Backbone as numpy.savetxt, mean C-alpha at the origin, in Angstrom:
# Nx Ny Nz CAx CAy CAz Cx Cy Cz
22.80 -2.60 14.84 21.90 -1.61 14.29 22.00 -0.35 15.15
22.18 0.82 14.51 22.22 2.06 15.29 20.93 2.26 16.07
21.06 2.86 17.23 19.93 3.04 18.14 18.78 3.83 17.54
19.07 4.81 16.69 17.99 5.61 16.11 17.09 4.76 15.23
17.66 3.80 14.50 16.85 2.91 13.67 16.01 1.99 14.53
16.62 1.46 15.57 15.91 0.58 16.49 14.70 1.30 17.09
14.90 2.54 17.51 13.81 3.33 18.07 12.71 3.55 17.04
13.10 3.85 15.81 12.12 4.15 14.78 11.26 2.95 14.44
11.86 1.77 14.29 11.06 0.61 13.89 10.21 0.06 15.04
10.45 0.53 16.25 9.63 0.12 17.39 8.44 1.05 17.60
8.32 2.09 16.78 7.18 3.00 16.85 5.93 2.29 16.32
4.76 2.69 16.79 3.53 2.07 16.25 3.31 2.52 14.81
2.60 1.70 14.07 2.27 2.02 12.68 1.60 3.38 12.58
0.78 3.72 13.55 0.06 5.01 13.53 1.02 6.18 13.43
2.26 6.04 13.90 3.23 7.14 13.84 3.62 7.49 12.41
3.38 6.59 11.49 3.70 6.81 10.07 2.53 7.47 9.33
1.43 7.66 10.02 0.24 8.26 9.43 -0.15 7.58 8.11
-0.51 6.30 8.18 -0.91 5.60 6.96 -2.16 6.22 6.33
-2.31 5.99 5.03 -3.45 6.54 4.30 -4.74 5.83 4.71
-5.82 6.60 4.70 -7.13 6.03 4.98 -7.46 4.97 3.94
-8.10 3.90 4.37 -8.47 2.82 3.46 -9.51 3.28 2.45
-9.28 2.95 1.20 -10.26 3.14 0.14 -10.77 1.74 -0.17
-12.08 1.55 -0.02 -12.64 0.20 -0.12 -13.69 0.10 -1.21
-13.78 -1.10 -1.78 -14.85 -1.44 -2.71 -15.44 -2.78 -2.29
-16.62 -3.04 -2.77 -17.30 -4.32 -2.55 -16.72 -5.34 -3.54
-16.67 -6.62 -3.17 -16.14 -7.62 -4.10 -16.92 -7.73 -5.41
-18.17 -7.22 -5.42 -18.97 -7.27 -6.65 -18.69 -6.09 -7.58
-17.87 -5.12 -7.13 -17.50 -3.99 -7.99 -16.70 -4.52 -9.17
-16.78 -3.81 -10.28 -15.99 -4.23 -11.44 -14.55 -3.76 -11.28
-13.67 -4.39 -12.00 -12.27 -3.97 -12.01 -12.18 -2.53 -12.49
-12.98 -2.16 -13.48 -12.97 -0.78 -13.98 -13.33 0.21 -12.88
-14.29 -0.13 -12.03 -14.67 0.74 -10.92 -13.53 0.84 -9.90
-12.87 -0.28 -9.64 -11.75 -0.28 -8.70 -10.59 0.56 -9.24
-10.31 0.43 -10.53 -9.24 1.22 -11.15 -9.58 2.70 -11.09
-10.83 3.04 -11.34 -11.25 4.45 -11.26 -11.05 4.99 -9.84
-11.38 4.19 -8.83 -11.19 4.63 -7.44 -9.70 4.78 -7.12
-8.87 3.87 -7.62 -7.43 3.97 -7.42 -6.88 5.24 -8.05
-7.35 5.53 -9.24 -6.91 6.73 -9.95 -7.38 7.99 -9.23
-8.64 8.02 -8.81 -9.21 9.18 -8.11 -8.45 9.49 -6.81
-8.05 8.46 -6.11 -7.39 8.64 -4.81 -5.86 8.54 -4.90
-5.34 8.42 -6.14 -3.89 8.34 -6.37 -3.23 7.31 -5.47
-3.76 6.10 -5.51 -3.24 5.02 -4.68 -2.97 3.78 -5.53
-2.08 2.96 -5.07 -1.71 1.75 -5.80 -2.50 0.52 -5.41
-3.46 0.69 -4.48 -4.27 -0.46 -4.10 -5.63 -0.02 -3.56
-6.53 -0.94 -3.61 -7.89 -0.77 -3.07 -8.13 -1.97 -2.15
-8.73 -1.72 -1.01 -9.10 -2.83 -0.13 -10.51 -3.28 -0.50
-10.75 -4.56 -0.37 -12.05 -5.13 -0.71 -12.72 -5.53 0.60
-13.89 -4.96 0.81 -14.60 -5.08 2.09 -15.99 -5.65 1.85
-16.38 -6.57 2.71 -17.72 -7.14 2.65 -18.25 -7.26 4.08
-19.43 -6.75 4.31 -20.06 -6.78 5.63 -19.16 -6.22 6.73
-18.45 -5.13 6.40 -17.62 -4.45 7.38 -16.31 -5.14 7.70
-15.93 -6.15 6.92 -14.67 -6.87 7.16 -13.84 -6.90 5.88
-12.53 -6.87 6.06 -11.61 -6.97 4.95 -11.64 -8.39 4.39
-11.86 -8.50 3.08 -11.86 -9.82 2.45 -10.78 -9.95 1.39
-10.19 -8.80 0.99 -9.16 -8.89 -0.03 -8.49 -7.56 -0.28
-7.47 -7.60 -1.15 -6.75 -6.41 -1.59 -6.58 -6.53 -3.10
-6.73 -5.41 -3.79 -6.58 -5.36 -5.24 -5.56 -4.28 -5.55
-4.48 -4.66 -6.23 -3.36 -3.75 -6.45 -3.08 -3.54 -7.93
-2.15 -2.61 -8.19 -1.70 -2.37 -9.57 -1.15 -3.65 -10.18
-0.46 -4.43 -9.40 0.07 -5.71 -9.91 -1.05 -6.63 -10.36
-2.17 -6.63 -9.61 -3.31 -7.45 -10.00 -3.88 -6.99 -11.34
-3.92 -5.67 -11.55 -4.39 -5.14 -12.83 -3.50 -5.68 -13.96
-2.19 -5.60 -13.76 -1.25 -6.04 -14.80 -1.29 -7.54 -15.04
-1.18 -8.32 -13.98 -1.02 -9.76 -14.15 -2.32 -10.56 -14.20
-3.31 -10.18 -13.40 -4.53 -10.98 -13.32 -5.64 -10.49 -14.24
-5.54 -9.23 -14.68 -6.58 -8.69 -15.56 -6.02 -8.51 -16.97
-5.17 -7.51 -17.16 -4.62 -7.23 -18.49 -3.83 -8.43 -19.01
-2.98 -9.01 -18.17 -2.15 -10.13 -18.59 -2.96 -11.38 -18.93
-4.16 -11.47 -18.38 -5.03 -12.62 -18.65 -6.06 -12.30 -19.73
-6.01 -11.06 -20.26 -6.94 -10.68 -21.32 -8.38 -10.52 -20.86
-8.59 -10.19 -19.58 -9.95 -10.03 -19.06 -10.48 -8.63 -19.35
-11.79 -8.52 -19.45 -12.47 -7.25 -19.68 -12.71 -6.58 -18.32
-12.07 -5.45 -18.08 -12.17 -4.75 -16.80 -13.59 -4.29 -16.49
-14.40 -4.07 -17.52 -15.77 -3.61 -17.28 -16.71 -4.76 -16.92
-16.27 -5.99 -17.14 -17.11 -7.16 -16.85 -16.59 -8.01 -15.70
-15.31 -7.87 -15.39 -14.68 -8.70 -14.37 -14.91 -8.11 -12.98
-15.33 -8.93 -12.04 -15.57 -8.50 -10.66 -14.25 -8.55 -9.88
-14.06 -7.54 -9.04 -12.84 -7.46 -8.24 -12.66 -8.72 -7.40
-13.74 -9.25 -6.88 -13.67 -10.43 -6.03 -13.05 -11.64 -6.71
-13.05 -11.67 -8.04 -12.49 -12.83 -8.75 -10.99 -12.67 -9.05
-10.45 -11.46 -8.91 -9.04 -11.23 -9.24 -8.24 -10.61 -8.09
-8.87 -10.39 -6.97 -8.18 -9.81 -5.80 -7.32 -10.87 -5.13
-6.46 -10.43 -4.24 -5.76 -11.34 -3.34 -6.65 -11.48 -2.11
-7.18 -12.66 -1.91 -8.10 -12.89 -0.79 -7.34 -13.04 0.53
-7.99 -12.63 1.59 -7.46 -12.77 2.96 -6.01 -12.33 3.09
-5.73 -11.06 2.77 -4.33 -10.60 2.85 -3.85 -10.51 4.29
-2.53 -10.51 4.42 -1.91 -10.27 5.73 -2.32 -8.88 6.19
-2.59 -8.73 7.48 -3.00 -7.42 8.01 -2.25 -7.13 9.31
-2.28 -5.87 9.68 -1.74 -5.42 10.96 -2.73 -4.42 11.55
-2.47 -4.01 12.80 -3.28 -2.97 13.42 -2.42 -1.73 13.64
-3.05 -0.61 13.89 -2.35 0.65 14.08 -1.36 0.61 15.25
-1.62 -0.23 16.24 -0.77 -0.26 17.43 0.48 -1.13 17.27
0.52 -1.95 16.23 1.68 -2.81 16.04 2.88 -2.00 15.56
4.07 -2.54 15.80 5.31 -1.83 15.48 5.58 -1.79 13.98
6.25 -0.73 13.55 6.67 -0.60 12.15 7.54 -1.78 11.73
8.25 -2.38 12.66 9.08 -3.55 12.33 8.25 -4.64 11.67
6.99 -4.80 12.08 6.13 -5.83 11.48 5.78 -5.48 10.04
5.57 -4.21 9.75 5.30 -3.79 8.37 6.51 -4.12 7.51
7.69 -3.74 8.00 8.91 -4.00 7.24 9.12 -5.49 7.03
8.81 -6.29 8.04 8.93 -7.74 7.91 8.01 -8.26 6.82
6.74 -7.87 6.85 5.80 -8.34 5.83 6.21 -7.91 4.43
6.68 -6.68 4.32 7.08 -6.17 3.01 8.32 -6.90 2.50
9.28 -7.14 3.37 10.52 -7.80 2.96 10.30 -9.29 2.68
9.63 -9.97 3.58 9.45 -11.42 3.45 8.38 -11.76 2.41
7.27 -11.00 2.43 6.16 -11.30 1.53 6.23 -10.62 0.19
7.13 -9.64 0.05 7.22 -8.92 -1.22 6.07 -7.96 -1.44
5.45 -7.51 -0.36 4.30 -6.61 -0.46 4.75 -5.15 -0.56
3.99 -4.35 -1.28 4.22 -2.90 -1.30 3.16 -2.18 -0.49
2.09 -2.88 -0.14 0.99 -2.31 0.65 0.56 -3.33 1.70
0.31 -2.86 2.91 -0.19 -3.73 3.97 -1.46 -3.10 4.53
-2.58 -3.83 4.49 -3.83 -3.31 5.07 -3.75 -3.22 6.59
-4.33 -2.16 7.12 -4.41 -1.95 8.57 -5.89 -2.08 8.94
-6.17 -2.94 9.91 -7.55 -3.19 10.33 -7.72 -2.86 11.80
-8.98 -2.70 12.21 -9.26 -2.51 13.63 -9.48 -3.88 14.27
-9.85 -3.88 15.54 -9.98 -5.13 16.28 -11.05 -6.06 15.70
-12.03 -5.51 14.99 -13.08 -6.34 14.42 -12.78 -6.77 12.98
-11.63 -6.38 12.46 -11.27 -6.77 11.09 -11.72 -5.78 10.04
-12.25 -4.64 10.46 -12.68 -3.61 9.52 -11.45 -2.86 9.01
-11.33 -2.69 7.69 -10.18 -1.95 7.16 -10.25 -0.48 7.52
-9.14 0.06 8.03 -9.11 1.47 8.42 -8.03 2.26 7.69
-6.98 1.58 7.21 -5.89 2.29 6.56 -5.06 1.32 5.73
-4.11 1.90 5.00 -3.13 1.12 4.24 -1.78 1.78 4.45
-0.77 0.99 4.78 0.58 1.52 4.88 1.33 1.03 3.64
2.00 1.95 2.98 2.69 1.61 1.73 4.20 1.75 1.89
4.91 1.08 1.00 6.36 1.22 0.97 6.73 2.68 0.76
5.98 3.38 -0.07 6.24 4.80 -0.32 6.15 5.59 0.98
5.15 5.31 1.80 4.99 6.05 3.06 6.13 5.74 4.02
6.60 4.52 4.03 7.74 4.16 4.89 8.97 4.96 4.46
9.21 5.03 3.14 10.36 5.79 2.64 10.20 7.27 2.98
9.00 7.81 2.81 8.76 9.22 3.17 9.07 9.46 4.65
8.70 8.50 5.49 8.96 8.63 6.94 10.46 8.63 7.22
11.19 7.79 6.52 12.65 7.78 6.68 13.24 9.13 6.28
12.75 9.68 5.19 13.24 10.99 4.74 12.90 12.06 5.77
11.72 11.99 6.37 11.34 12.95 7.40 12.28 12.86 8.61
12.76 11.67 8.91 13.66 11.48 10.05 15.08 11.97 9.76
15.46 11.95 8.50 16.82 12.32 8.11 16.81 13.30 6.95
16.09 14.44 7.07 15.93 15.32 5.91 17.24 15.89 5.38
18.13 16.29 6.26 19.38 16.89 5.79 20.23 15.86 5.05
20.30 14.67 5.58 21.12 13.63 4.96 20.60 13.20 3.60
19.28 13.27 3.39 18.70 12.78 2.15 18.42 13.91 1.17
17.77 14.97 1.64 17.33 16.03 0.73 18.43 16.99 0.32
19.54 17.00 1.04 20.62 17.93 0.70 21.76 17.26 -0.07
21.51 16.11 -0.62 22.52 15.47 -1.45 22.73 16.30 -2.72
23.97 16.37 -3.20 24.19 17.11 -4.45 23.56 16.36 -5.62
23.20 17.06 -6.68 22.61 16.38 -7.84 23.62 15.44 -8.49
23.11 14.36 -9.01 23.96 13.42 -9.73 24.00 13.83 -11.19
25.16 13.90 -11.77 25.25 14.25 -13.19 24.46 13.25 -14.03
23.69 13.79 -14.96 22.93 12.93 -15.87 21.67 12.34 -15.29
21.34 12.67 -14.04 20.12 12.10 -13.46 18.92 12.86 -13.96
17.84 12.14 -14.11 16.59 12.72 -14.57 15.52 12.30 -13.58
15.38 13.03 -12.49 14.43 12.68 -11.45 13.06 13.22 -11.82
12.11 12.32 -11.91 10.74 12.71 -12.23 9.96 12.87 -10.93
9.01 13.76 -10.93 8.21 13.98 -9.72 6.79 13.47 -9.90
6.62 12.51 -10.80 5.33 11.87 -10.96 5.50 10.39 -10.68
4.41 9.71 -10.42 4.47 8.29 -10.09 4.66 7.43 -11.34
4.32 7.95 -12.51 4.44 7.15 -13.72 5.89 6.84 -14.00
6.16 5.65 -14.41 7.50 5.25 -14.76 8.36 4.85 -13.59
7.79 4.87 -12.39 8.59 4.52 -11.21 8.61 3.04 -11.00
């Protein structure tokens, strides 16, 4: 592995400037969680109870556990369709751990908690890719256009 990559993945998670955690109570409805996800333009919401992370609710959960199961988003509680007790990391841990969880677990979002288990941030696959681009802007952003490519600048359809 080239040294620059080794150095980068040994940086703390905080160096990637993860997004602040957006949290809901497990008693919130799925519709409320979706509204919060839309308002904050994020693909996941953390579920917090008594100051501790108890779950994560993602776009995949909306598709597979709510819509795919024919549940009513206005009546279904997030606590019944979230992923309970998700894997977490802290801001001081290395980016290598985020990459490991994402690769091995198939996660696109990893909750970041403080020492007491309170959710403080979320690191996403998108943010990791943005960080890579920041490290190598000339190599990535100065590529010539591909014939026939239709690059969209919105999250829909990605």
